[in-house]
Each structure stands twice: as structure tokens, then as C-alpha cells.
Residue frames as a rotation matrix with the C-alpha (Angstrom) as fourth column:
MET 1
0.604 -0.385 0.698 45.42
-0.606 0.347 0.716 11.78
-0.518 -0.855 -0.024 -43.13
LYS 2
0.069 -0.710 -0.701 48.57
-0.948 0.173 -0.268 10.53
0.312 0.682 -0.661 -44.74
GLY 3
-0.866 -0.499 0.038 48.91
-0.494 0.842 -0.217 6.76
0.076 -0.206 -0.976 -44.91
PHE 4
-0.510 0.778 0.366 45.15
0.214 0.527 -0.822 6.07
-0.833 -0.341 -0.436 -44.82
PRO 5
-0.665 0.300 0.683 42.74
0.730 0.072 0.679 5.79
0.155 0.951 -0.267 -47.75
CYS 6
-0.927 0.373 -0.022 40.47
-0.368 -0.921 -0.131 8.75
-0.069 -0.114 0.991 -48.44
GLN 7
-0.258 0.882 -0.395 37.58
-0.445 0.254 0.859 6.43
0.858 0.397 0.327 -49.22
GLN 8
0.217 0.447 0.868 35.38
-0.976 0.106 0.189 4.99
-0.007 -0.888 0.460 -46.49
ALA 9
-0.544 -0.533 0.648 36.15
-0.624 0.773 0.112 1.49
-0.561 -0.344 -0.753 -45.18
TRP 10
0.237 0.710 0.663 33.17
0.023 0.678 -0.734 -0.14
-0.971 0.189 0.144 -46.91
VAL 11
0.799 0.015 -0.601 34.41
-0.570 -0.300 -0.765 1.15
-0.191 0.954 -0.231 -50.29
VAL 12
-0.198 -0.978 -0.068 37.82
-0.974 0.188 0.125 -0.53
-0.109 0.091 -0.990 -49.83
ASP 13
-0.455 0.071 0.888 36.04
-0.250 0.947 -0.203 -3.89
-0.855 -0.314 -0.413 -49.54
LEU 14
0.666 0.727 -0.166 34.41
-0.322 0.080 -0.943 -3.58
-0.673 0.682 0.288 -52.98
SER 15
0.445 -0.502 0.742 35.81
0.837 0.528 -0.144 -4.96
-0.319 0.685 0.655 -56.21
TRP 16
-0.542 -0.716 -0.440 38.33
0.457 -0.690 0.561 -2.66
-0.706 0.103 0.701 -57.84
MET 17
-0.708 0.345 0.617 35.94
0.567 -0.243 0.787 -2.09
0.421 0.907 -0.024 -60.74
GLN 18
0.417 0.894 -0.166 33.23
0.812 -0.284 0.509 -0.89
0.408 -0.347 -0.844 -58.33
GLN 19
0.191 -0.436 -0.880 35.74
0.668 -0.599 0.442 1.35
-0.719 -0.672 0.177 -56.57
ALA 20
-0.817 -0.536 0.214 36.75
0.500 -0.471 0.727 2.81
-0.288 0.701 0.652 -59.95
VAL 21
-0.194 0.837 0.511 33.10
0.720 -0.232 0.654 3.59
0.666 0.495 -0.558 -60.75
LEU 22
0.615 0.424 -0.664 32.73
0.783 -0.429 0.451 5.38
-0.094 -0.797 -0.596 -57.43
PHE 23
-0.226 -0.790 -0.570 35.90
0.552 -0.586 0.593 7.41
-0.803 -0.181 0.568 -58.07
ALA 24
-0.748 -0.066 0.661 34.80
0.650 -0.274 0.709 8.31
0.134 0.960 0.248 -61.62
ALA 25
0.166 0.934 0.316 31.63
0.717 -0.334 0.611 9.91
0.677 0.126 -0.725 -60.22
VAL 26
0.007 -0.187 -0.982 33.30
0.952 -0.299 0.063 11.98
-0.305 -0.936 0.176 -57.48
ARG 27
-0.827 -0.407 -0.388 33.86
0.282 -0.897 0.339 15.04
-0.486 0.171 0.857 -59.64
ALA 28
0.283 0.933 -0.224 30.93
0.280 -0.303 -0.911 17.16
-0.917 0.195 -0.347 -60.73
PRO 29
0.309 -0.144 0.940 30.78
0.949 0.110 -0.295 18.04
-0.061 0.983 0.171 -64.43
ASP 30
-0.712 -0.605 -0.357 32.61
0.527 -0.796 0.299 21.07
-0.465 0.025 0.885 -65.74
GLY 31
-0.920 0.194 0.341 30.81
0.169 -0.587 0.792 24.06
0.354 0.786 0.507 -67.16
ILE 32
0.110 0.983 -0.148 27.87
0.715 0.025 0.699 24.29
0.691 -0.183 -0.700 -64.79
ARG 33
0.160 0.002 0.987 27.06
-0.314 -0.948 0.053 27.24
0.936 -0.318 -0.151 -62.59
LYS 34
-0.771 -0.608 0.191 28.21
-0.317 0.106 -0.943 27.30
0.553 -0.787 -0.274 -58.96
ASP 35
-0.584 0.616 0.528 24.67
-0.672 -0.003 -0.740 26.99
-0.454 -0.788 0.416 -57.57
HIS 36
-0.270 0.478 -0.836 23.53
-0.715 0.482 0.506 24.23
0.645 0.734 0.211 -59.94
PRO 37
0.600 0.626 0.499 21.43
-0.797 0.410 0.444 21.57
0.074 -0.664 0.744 -58.17
VAL 38
0.728 -0.365 -0.580 23.98
0.140 0.908 -0.395 18.87
0.671 0.207 0.712 -59.04
LYS 39
-0.239 -0.891 0.386 26.56
-0.296 -0.312 -0.903 20.59
0.925 -0.330 -0.189 -56.80
VAL 40
-0.027 0.318 0.948 24.52
-0.998 -0.059 -0.009 20.00
0.053 -0.946 0.319 -53.64
LEU 41
0.910 0.415 -0.026 23.85
-0.415 0.910 -0.017 16.40
0.017 0.027 1.000 -54.62
MET 42
0.458 -0.811 -0.363 27.55
0.054 0.433 -0.900 15.81
0.887 0.393 0.242 -55.33
ARG 43
-0.337 -0.557 0.759 28.59
-0.759 -0.316 -0.569 16.99
0.557 -0.768 -0.316 -51.87
TRP 44
0.375 0.546 0.749 26.23
-0.862 0.503 0.065 14.39
-0.342 -0.670 0.659 -50.39
TYR 45
0.916 -0.109 -0.385 27.58
-0.127 0.834 -0.536 11.74
0.380 0.540 0.751 -52.78
ARG 46
-0.012 -1.000 0.019 31.13
-0.238 -0.015 -0.971 12.51
0.971 -0.016 -0.238 -51.66
ARG 47
-0.226 0.011 0.974 30.02
-0.969 -0.106 -0.224 12.33
0.100 -0.994 0.035 -48.01
SER 48
0.731 0.634 0.252 28.62
-0.650 0.759 -0.025 8.89
-0.207 -0.145 0.967 -48.76
VAL 49
0.915 -0.372 -0.154 31.85
0.241 0.812 -0.531 7.41
0.323 0.449 0.833 -50.16
LEU 50
0.017 -0.968 0.251 34.80
0.225 -0.241 -0.944 9.51
0.974 0.073 0.214 -48.93
GLN 51
0.036 -0.125 -0.991 36.21
0.998 -0.039 0.041 10.36
-0.043 -0.991 0.124 -45.53
GLY 52
0.969 0.205 0.136 36.00
0.203 -0.979 0.027 14.00
0.138 0.001 -0.990 -44.51
ALA 53
0.262 -0.955 0.137 39.53
0.464 0.000 -0.886 15.33
0.846 0.296 0.444 -45.13
PHE 54
-0.223 -0.335 0.915 39.44
-0.527 -0.749 -0.403 17.70
0.820 -0.572 -0.009 -42.15
GLU 55
0.446 0.539 0.714 37.59
-0.891 0.196 0.409 15.31
0.080 -0.819 0.568 -39.86
GLY 56
-0.634 -0.753 -0.178 39.43
-0.749 0.655 -0.102 12.10
0.193 0.069 -0.979 -40.84
ARG 57
-0.744 0.470 0.476 36.21
0.101 0.782 -0.615 10.09
-0.661 -0.409 -0.629 -40.70
ALA 58
-0.730 0.574 0.370 33.06
0.564 0.200 0.801 9.26
0.386 0.794 -0.470 -42.61
PHE 59
-0.777 0.623 0.094 29.96
-0.610 -0.707 -0.357 11.44
-0.156 -0.335 0.929 -42.50
VAL 60
-0.794 0.605 0.058 26.56
0.603 0.774 0.190 9.77
0.070 0.186 -0.980 -42.05
ASP 61
0.140 0.809 -0.571 24.56
0.713 -0.482 -0.509 12.98
-0.687 -0.335 -0.645 -41.79
PRO 62
-0.010 -0.144 0.990 24.00
0.933 -0.357 -0.043 15.29
0.360 0.923 0.138 -44.77
PHE 63
0.732 0.415 0.540 23.44
0.225 -0.896 0.383 18.24
0.643 -0.159 -0.749 -42.41
GLU 64
0.661 -0.517 -0.544 26.40
0.671 0.082 0.737 17.84
-0.337 -0.852 0.401 -40.04
PRO 65
0.885 -0.392 -0.253 28.72
-0.437 -0.886 -0.156 20.86
-0.163 0.249 -0.955 -40.19
GLY 66
0.059 -0.959 0.278 32.19
-0.289 0.250 0.924 20.33
-0.956 -0.135 -0.262 -41.59
GLY 67
0.320 0.005 0.948 33.66
0.647 0.730 -0.222 18.89
-0.692 0.684 0.230 -44.74
GLY 68
-0.640 -0.582 -0.502 34.66
0.065 -0.692 0.719 22.11
-0.766 0.427 0.481 -46.45
SER 69
-0.096 0.625 -0.775 33.23
-0.840 -0.468 -0.274 22.93
-0.534 0.625 0.570 -49.87
PHE 70
-0.642 -0.236 -0.730 33.98
-0.672 0.633 0.386 19.48
0.371 0.738 -0.564 -51.35
THR 71
-0.558 0.445 -0.700 32.04
0.455 0.870 0.190 17.37
0.694 -0.213 -0.688 -48.82
GLY 72
-0.954 0.122 0.273 30.17
-0.275 -0.717 -0.640 20.11
0.117 -0.686 0.718 -47.00
PRO 73
-0.683 0.728 0.067 26.71
0.420 0.466 -0.779 19.84
-0.598 -0.503 -0.624 -45.47
PHE 74
-0.379 0.721 0.580 23.32
0.676 -0.213 0.706 20.49
0.632 0.660 -0.406 -47.02
THR 75
-0.833 -0.001 -0.553 22.19
0.430 -0.630 -0.647 23.84
-0.347 -0.777 0.525 -45.64
ALA 76
0.222 0.946 -0.236 19.14
0.610 -0.323 -0.724 26.07
-0.761 0.016 -0.649 -45.74
LEU 77
0.007 -0.297 -0.955 21.10
-0.510 -0.823 0.252 28.40
-0.860 0.485 -0.157 -48.03
HIS 78
-0.943 -0.330 0.051 21.60
-0.146 0.546 0.825 25.56
-0.300 0.770 -0.563 -50.54
ALA 79
-0.431 0.862 0.266 17.90
0.825 0.496 -0.272 24.76
-0.366 0.102 -0.925 -50.38
GLU 80
0.325 0.534 -0.780 17.02
0.213 -0.845 -0.490 28.42
-0.921 -0.008 -0.389 -50.83
GLU 81
-0.379 -0.568 -0.730 19.39
-0.603 -0.448 0.661 28.89
-0.702 0.690 -0.173 -53.80
ALA 82
-0.990 -0.026 0.142 18.01
0.074 0.751 0.656 25.75
-0.124 0.660 -0.741 -55.47
GLY 83
-0.511 0.859 -0.018 14.42
-0.747 -0.434 0.503 26.87
0.424 0.271 0.864 -54.99
LEU 84
-0.547 0.254 -0.798 13.61
0.281 0.953 0.111 23.93
0.788 -0.164 -0.593 -52.74
ILE 85
-0.691 0.328 -0.644 12.22
0.624 -0.179 -0.761 26.11
-0.365 -0.928 -0.081 -49.97
HIS 86
0.285 0.906 0.313 8.89
0.959 -0.269 -0.094 27.84
-0.001 0.327 -0.945 -50.42
PRO 87
-0.210 -0.393 0.895 9.32
0.521 -0.820 -0.238 31.47
0.827 0.417 0.377 -51.49
LYS 88
0.693 0.529 0.489 7.67
-0.128 -0.577 0.807 32.56
0.709 -0.622 -0.332 -48.22
TRP 89
0.417 -0.648 -0.637 10.82
0.878 0.467 0.100 31.30
0.233 -0.601 0.765 -46.46
ALA 90
-0.521 -0.670 0.529 12.23
0.560 -0.736 -0.380 34.81
0.644 0.098 0.759 -46.85
GLU 91
0.074 0.653 0.754 9.30
-0.318 -0.701 0.639 36.12
0.945 -0.287 0.156 -44.79
VAL 92
0.703 0.102 -0.704 10.19
0.545 0.559 0.626 33.92
0.457 -0.823 0.337 -41.81
PRO 93
0.835 -0.430 0.343 12.00
-0.538 -0.767 0.350 36.04
0.112 -0.477 -0.872 -39.21
PRO 94
0.092 -0.900 -0.425 15.69
-0.521 0.320 -0.791 35.09
0.849 0.294 -0.439 -39.17
ALA 95
-0.500 -0.283 0.818 15.45
-0.866 0.172 -0.470 34.10
-0.008 -0.944 -0.331 -35.48
ASN 96
0.295 0.732 0.614 12.85
-0.647 0.626 -0.436 31.45
-0.703 -0.268 0.658 -36.39
ARG 97
0.478 -0.092 -0.874 14.58
-0.828 0.285 -0.483 30.02
0.293 0.954 0.060 -39.47
ASP 98
-0.619 -0.784 -0.057 16.92
-0.711 0.589 -0.385 27.68
0.335 -0.197 -0.921 -37.59
ALA 99
-0.548 0.486 0.681 14.06
-0.397 0.566 -0.723 26.01
-0.736 -0.667 -0.117 -35.74
LEU 100
0.552 0.781 -0.291 11.99
-0.605 0.135 -0.784 25.73
-0.574 0.609 0.548 -38.92
TRP 101
0.102 -0.617 -0.780 14.98
-0.912 0.257 -0.321 24.33
0.398 0.744 -0.536 -40.83
GLN 102
-0.796 -0.393 0.461 15.34
-0.575 0.728 -0.373 21.55
-0.189 -0.562 -0.805 -38.23
VAL 103
-0.077 0.882 0.465 11.72
-0.292 0.426 -0.856 20.54
-0.953 -0.202 0.225 -38.92
ILE 104
0.785 0.556 -0.272 11.72
-0.356 0.046 -0.933 20.67
-0.507 0.830 0.234 -42.73
ARG 105
0.028 -0.894 -0.446 15.31
-0.901 -0.216 0.377 19.88
-0.433 0.391 -0.812 -43.71
THR 106
-0.600 -0.270 0.753 14.94
-0.051 0.952 0.301 16.12
-0.798 0.142 -0.585 -44.33
ASP 107
0.379 0.806 0.455 11.92
0.538 0.208 -0.817 16.57
-0.753 0.554 -0.355 -46.59
VAL 108
0.780 -0.153 -0.606 13.66
-0.465 -0.790 -0.400 19.38
-0.417 0.594 -0.688 -48.44
PHE 109
-0.271 -0.961 0.052 16.87
-0.736 0.241 0.632 17.34
-0.621 0.133 -0.773 -48.77
ASN 110
-0.295 0.210 0.932 14.97
0.320 0.941 -0.111 14.38
-0.901 0.265 -0.344 -50.22
LYS 111
0.769 0.637 -0.051 13.68
0.213 -0.331 -0.919 16.68
-0.602 0.696 -0.391 -52.97
THR 112
0.047 -0.821 -0.569 17.23
-0.664 -0.452 0.596 17.20
-0.746 0.350 -0.566 -54.24
ARG 113
-0.608 -0.241 0.756 16.84
0.270 0.834 0.482 13.97
-0.747 0.497 -0.442 -56.22
GLU 114
0.350 0.822 0.450 13.75
0.811 -0.025 -0.584 15.28
-0.469 0.570 -0.675 -58.03
LEU 115
0.723 -0.143 -0.676 15.43
-0.237 -0.970 -0.049 18.64
-0.649 0.195 -0.736 -58.57
TYR 116
-0.401 -0.912 0.080 18.44
-0.312 0.219 0.924 16.88
-0.861 0.346 -0.373 -60.09
LEU 117
-0.445 0.266 0.855 16.20
0.704 0.694 0.150 15.02
-0.554 0.669 -0.496 -62.55
ARG 118
0.700 0.701 -0.133 14.44
0.498 -0.614 -0.612 18.26
-0.511 0.362 -0.779 -63.54
HIS 119
0.643 -0.540 -0.543 17.86
-0.604 -0.793 0.075 19.65
-0.471 0.280 -0.836 -64.52
VAL 120
0.250 -0.594 0.764 19.46
0.204 0.804 0.558 16.49
-0.946 0.016 0.323 -65.94
ASP 121
0.697 0.050 0.716 19.28
0.713 0.062 -0.699 17.74
-0.080 0.997 0.008 -69.54
GLU 122
0.904 -0.413 0.113 21.71
-0.401 -0.909 -0.114 20.51
0.150 0.058 -0.987 -68.56
LEU 123
0.310 -0.795 0.522 24.38
-0.614 0.252 0.748 17.94
-0.726 -0.553 -0.410 -67.70
PRO 124
-0.356 -0.502 -0.788 26.67
-0.916 0.355 0.188 15.83
0.185 0.789 -0.586 -69.88
HIS 125
0.673 0.657 -0.339 25.16
-0.616 0.752 0.235 12.40
0.410 0.051 0.911 -70.50
HIS 126
0.037 -0.765 -0.643 28.51
0.072 0.644 -0.762 10.79
0.997 -0.018 0.079 -69.70
PHE 127
-0.795 -0.267 0.544 28.42
-0.462 -0.314 -0.829 12.32
0.392 -0.911 0.127 -66.21
GLN 128
0.122 0.948 0.295 24.82
-0.987 0.083 0.141 11.15
0.109 -0.309 0.945 -65.77
LEU 129
0.612 0.077 -0.787 25.87
-0.226 0.971 -0.081 7.55
0.758 0.227 0.611 -66.46
HIS 130
-0.498 -0.841 -0.213 28.76
0.066 0.208 -0.976 7.75
0.865 -0.500 -0.048 -64.01
LEU 131
-0.690 0.272 0.671 26.45
-0.713 -0.417 -0.564 9.07
0.127 -0.867 0.482 -61.30
MET 132
0.414 0.889 -0.198 23.73
-0.844 0.456 0.282 6.52
0.341 0.051 0.939 -62.07
HIS 133
0.372 -0.327 -0.869 26.15
0.078 0.944 -0.322 3.60
0.925 0.052 0.376 -61.70
ALA 134
-0.751 -0.645 0.143 27.72
-0.046 -0.165 -0.985 5.09
0.659 -0.746 0.094 -58.58
ALA 135
-0.300 0.734 0.609 24.28
-0.945 -0.316 -0.085 5.60
0.130 -0.601 0.789 -57.01
GLU 136
0.593 0.492 -0.637 23.53
-0.474 0.853 0.217 1.95
0.651 0.173 0.739 -57.76
ILE 137
-0.159 -0.746 -0.646 26.68
0.283 0.593 -0.754 0.77
0.946 -0.303 0.117 -55.99
VAL 138
-0.870 -0.132 0.475 26.07
-0.364 -0.478 -0.799 2.98
0.332 -0.868 0.368 -52.94
GLY 139
-0.001 0.985 0.175 22.44
-0.965 -0.047 0.257 1.87
0.261 -0.169 0.950 -52.94
TYR 140
0.659 0.210 -0.723 23.41
-0.174 0.977 0.125 -1.79
0.732 0.043 0.680 -52.77
GLU 141
0.155 -0.790 -0.593 26.59
0.552 0.567 -0.611 -1.62
0.819 -0.233 0.524 -50.71
HIS 142
-0.317 -0.330 0.889 26.57
-0.459 -0.767 -0.448 1.26
0.830 -0.551 0.092 -48.20
PRO 143
-0.702 -0.047 -0.710 26.53
0.443 0.752 -0.488 -0.21
0.557 -0.657 -0.507 -44.67
THR 144
-0.850 0.474 -0.231 24.20
-0.059 -0.521 -0.852 2.46
-0.524 -0.710 0.470 -43.25
LYS 145
-0.462 0.696 0.549 20.72
0.792 0.603 -0.098 1.33
-0.399 0.390 -0.830 -44.26
TRP 146
0.498 0.759 -0.420 19.04
0.450 -0.640 -0.624 4.71
-0.742 0.122 -0.660 -44.66
ILE 147
-0.065 -0.594 -0.802 21.94
-0.583 -0.630 0.513 6.01
-0.810 0.501 -0.305 -46.79
ALA 148
-0.905 -0.225 0.361 21.83
0.101 0.712 0.695 2.89
-0.414 0.665 -0.622 -48.96
ASP 149
-0.110 0.957 0.269 18.05
0.854 0.229 -0.466 3.25
-0.508 0.178 -0.843 -49.29
TRP 150
0.400 0.220 -0.890 18.37
-0.049 -0.964 -0.260 6.95
-0.915 0.148 -0.375 -50.21
TRP 151
-0.429 -0.670 -0.606 20.86
-0.680 -0.202 0.705 6.21
-0.595 0.715 -0.368 -53.00
ARG 152
-0.807 0.226 0.545 19.00
0.422 0.867 0.264 3.10
-0.413 0.443 -0.796 -54.16
GLU 153
0.274 0.952 -0.135 15.86
0.621 -0.282 -0.731 5.24
-0.734 0.116 -0.669 -54.56
PHE 154
0.247 -0.262 -0.933 17.88
-0.510 -0.854 0.105 7.78
-0.824 0.450 -0.344 -56.52
TYR 155
-0.830 -0.552 0.085 19.28
-0.265 0.522 0.810 5.03
-0.492 0.650 -0.580 -58.76
LEU 156
-0.453 0.739 0.499 15.75
0.766 0.609 -0.208 3.78
-0.457 0.288 -0.841 -59.45
MET 157
0.466 0.597 -0.653 14.58
0.202 -0.790 -0.579 7.32
-0.862 0.138 -0.489 -60.21
ILE 158
-0.223 -0.633 -0.741 17.39
-0.683 -0.441 0.582 7.80
-0.695 0.636 -0.335 -62.76
VAL 159
-0.909 -0.104 0.403 16.72
0.138 0.839 0.527 4.40
-0.393 0.534 -0.748 -64.35
ASN 160
-0.022 0.987 0.160 13.01
0.778 0.117 -0.617 5.19
-0.627 0.111 -0.771 -64.59
ASP 161
0.394 0.128 -0.910 13.71
-0.197 -0.955 -0.220 8.63
-0.898 0.266 -0.351 -66.03
ALA 162
-0.467 -0.682 -0.563 15.94
-0.749 -0.034 0.662 7.03
-0.470 0.731 -0.495 -68.71
HIS 163
0.539 0.783 -0.312 13.32
-0.840 0.470 -0.273 4.32
-0.067 0.409 0.910 -69.49
LEU 164
-0.368 -0.730 -0.576 15.69
-0.618 0.655 -0.436 1.53
0.695 0.195 -0.692 -68.44
TYR 165
0.753 0.476 -0.455 15.35
0.011 0.682 0.731 -1.57
0.658 -0.555 0.509 -66.28
PRO 166
0.458 -0.618 0.638 17.30
-0.889 -0.326 0.322 -1.59
0.009 -0.715 -0.699 -63.00
GLU 167
-0.168 -0.612 -0.773 20.03
-0.355 0.769 -0.532 -4.13
0.920 0.186 -0.346 -62.47
SER 168
0.918 0.306 -0.251 19.81
0.088 0.460 0.884 -6.57
0.385 -0.834 0.395 -59.60
ARG 169
0.606 -0.733 0.308 22.64
-0.681 -0.279 0.677 -6.61
-0.410 -0.621 -0.668 -57.10
GLU 170
0.329 -0.454 0.828 23.82
0.260 0.887 0.383 -9.90
-0.908 0.089 0.410 -58.61
GLN 171
0.714 -0.028 0.699 23.87
0.697 -0.059 -0.715 -8.44
0.062 0.998 -0.023 -62.13
MET 172
0.874 -0.409 0.261 25.80
-0.403 -0.912 -0.078 -5.41
0.270 -0.037 -0.962 -60.92
ASN 173
0.454 -0.728 0.513 28.32
-0.525 0.247 0.814 -7.57
-0.720 -0.639 -0.270 -59.07
GLU 174
0.414 -0.282 0.866 28.83
0.636 0.770 -0.054 -9.74
-0.651 0.573 0.498 -62.15
ARG 175
0.815 -0.048 0.578 29.24
0.466 -0.539 -0.702 -6.72
0.345 0.841 -0.417 -64.45
LEU 176
0.583 -0.576 0.573 31.62
-0.565 -0.794 -0.223 -4.99
0.583 -0.194 -0.789 -62.05
SER 177
0.913 -0.388 0.126 33.58
0.186 0.671 0.718 -7.98
-0.363 -0.632 0.685 -60.79
ASP 178
0.270 -0.897 -0.350 37.33
-0.778 -0.418 0.469 -8.07
-0.567 0.146 -0.811 -61.21
ASN 179
-0.057 -0.198 0.979 37.00
0.304 0.930 0.206 -11.13
-0.951 0.309 0.007 -63.47
GLU 180
-0.535 -0.247 -0.808 38.07
-0.555 -0.619 0.556 -10.06
-0.637 0.746 0.194 -66.96
ASP 181
-0.983 0.176 0.049 36.54
0.158 0.685 0.711 -13.07
0.091 0.707 -0.701 -68.72
ALA 182
-0.243 0.946 -0.212 33.13
0.905 0.143 -0.401 -12.46
-0.349 -0.290 -0.891 -67.12
TRP 183
-0.043 0.165 -0.985 33.38
0.014 -0.986 -0.166 -8.75
-0.999 -0.021 0.040 -67.93
ARG 184
-0.774 -0.322 -0.546 34.31
-0.509 -0.198 0.838 -9.36
-0.378 0.926 -0.011 -71.60
ALA 185
-0.834 0.504 0.225 31.52
0.549 0.797 0.251 -11.96
-0.053 0.333 -0.941 -71.97
ARG 186
0.060 0.905 -0.422 28.97
0.748 -0.321 -0.581 -9.21
-0.661 -0.281 -0.696 -71.27
GLU 187
-0.455 -0.323 -0.830 30.44
-0.182 -0.878 0.442 -6.75
-0.872 0.352 0.341 -73.78
VAL 188
0.674 0.660 0.332 28.38
0.297 0.169 -0.940 -6.16
-0.677 0.732 -0.082 -76.90
VAL 189
0.817 -0.568 0.097 31.17
-0.154 -0.377 -0.914 -4.12
0.555 0.732 -0.395 -78.46
THR 190
0.670 -0.597 -0.441 34.40
0.741 0.574 0.349 -5.65
0.045 -0.561 0.827 -77.28
ALA 191
0.882 -0.434 -0.185 36.87
-0.347 -0.863 0.369 -3.19
-0.320 -0.261 -0.911 -75.78
ALA 192
0.658 -0.710 -0.251 40.31
-0.089 0.257 -0.962 -3.24
0.748 0.655 0.106 -77.32
């Protein structure tokens, strides 16, 4: 929609540094296969920070149809390709799969975070850091509580996996404020 930002309204209210972090994480890393687990997670990330280009609005449901391939929904096919659905799924008669998917989809979707961490060594470390910091921002700032909680949990999982300590919201806001003096004061190696 020409003349309107592609990011969701809550993103526009963040510091420019936080917005830049969110933008840096929007693109999945190059060189990974089409059905890599990070691809499914990235569509949900984009749904969490961007407006749907075709819909002209924010998505708050990872399963809602729409969004094209860039911000598309999490589907049973994605879960099946990623190995998140029990192998006996194929034995369920096709007529019964839709009803079963409605029952299990949230639990299966929540496992995408664990699946991502099982495959993190296949991804560039630089991408991992961008996604970790973006998940932190969404986890602290998204206005929809369950979405914020979902991303906050993912941020904590990444931090734990990397043997780090999580930042508090205050620490994050100080590090990613638009105050250059405060930013430079935290630098160990000063940027040129």
C-alpha cells in the first residue's frame, strides 16, 4: 500500500536502532534448502513485524491464510516437511487431517523453536545473532501478549543455547537507543 509503512504500527514507535535490528533479521540466510526449518520460522517472524502486503494489515495468527510465500501461514505441509508431525500422520485419512490439524497445530507450531535450535549449526552465526536480537525486541515490545511471550521464550532459548545471559528490557533499550554517546559508551571495540 503505497504511502504507508510496510512495518506494523508498533514497530514505527521503536527507536530507529531497534527498527534497524528488526529489518536486518527479515531476510532468511542464503544457501539453505527451501524446506529448511528456518524458513517456516522466518515467515512467522515477518508476520510479527510486517504488514501483509496483499492484506494491508498485520497478522496476529500464524495459521491464518494469506501473506504469500514471504509472510505465509504455518501449515500442516510445513510441519510434515520439517518432521514436526508424527510419521503416522500419513496414515490419517485425508478427510480427517484438517480436523486433526486444528487440534494439534499450536503444539506443533511451538516446536518450531526447538527444531530451529536443532539446526542452528547449519546457519551463519551472523544471521543467528540478527534473529536473536530481533526475537528479543519482539519479545519485549510486541503489543499482542501471546506473540510477545512466544518470541520472548524463543529469545531465552537462543540465549540459553549460546550459554549467554539474557538482557533486561532496560539494558536492551539502553543498548539500542538512538543516543550515540550511550551507544558508544557500551562499545568494547569502538566503531569507526
